[in-house]
N, C-alpha and C positions, 0 to 999 in steps of 0.2 A: 772616148765617145766624142763625136763632133759636137760643136756648140750650136750649129745651125740645123740640126736634124729636126724633122718634123715627127709628129706622133705616128703618122702612117709609115714613114720610113723606119722608125724604130721598131714598130710591129712587124714589118716585112723582114728586117734584119733578124729579129728573134726567131721568126719562122724559118729563115735560112739556117740559123744556128742549129735549131732543133732538127731540121732535115739533115744537115752535115753530121750531127751526132748519130742520127739513126742510120745513115748510110755508110759510116766509116766504121770498119770493124777494128782496125789496128790504129787507135789513137793513143798517143802517150798520155800519161797522167798530167803532164805539164800543159799539153795542147788542150786537153779536156778542161782542166782547170781555167785556162785562159778563156776558152769559149763560154764556160759556165759563168765566169765573172762578167764577161761582156754582156751576156743575156740578162744577168741580175741587174746591171747598171741601166740597161735599156728599159727593163720592166719598171725599175724605180722611176725613170724619167716618164714613162707612160702613166703610171699611177699619179705622178705629180700633175701631169697635164690633165688628167681626168678630174683630179680634185680642184684645180684651177677653174675648169669649165663648170663644175658643179657650183663652186662659189660664185662665179659670174652669173650663172643662171638664178641662184638664190638672190643675188643682189638686184636682178631685174624684176623678180617677182617674190618679195619677202613673204607674201601670204602662203607660198608653197614650202616655206622652210621646214615646216613640220613633216612633210612628205619625203624630204631629202634625207638619205642615209638610212 
């Protein structure tokens, strides 16, 4: 996975992978595994970005901390 990827780019790539998997009938186990691993890494990155944003928002307004999560 690229180091300079954005959240939006990562989500778009996950959507592309899903589309590829849905459209490809004859995909080798190795290729399927590779695409699934790429998607998993991208989703982890996205989850991390969302957690970071949530933490930043909580830091801005600590009174809302009980509402988060």
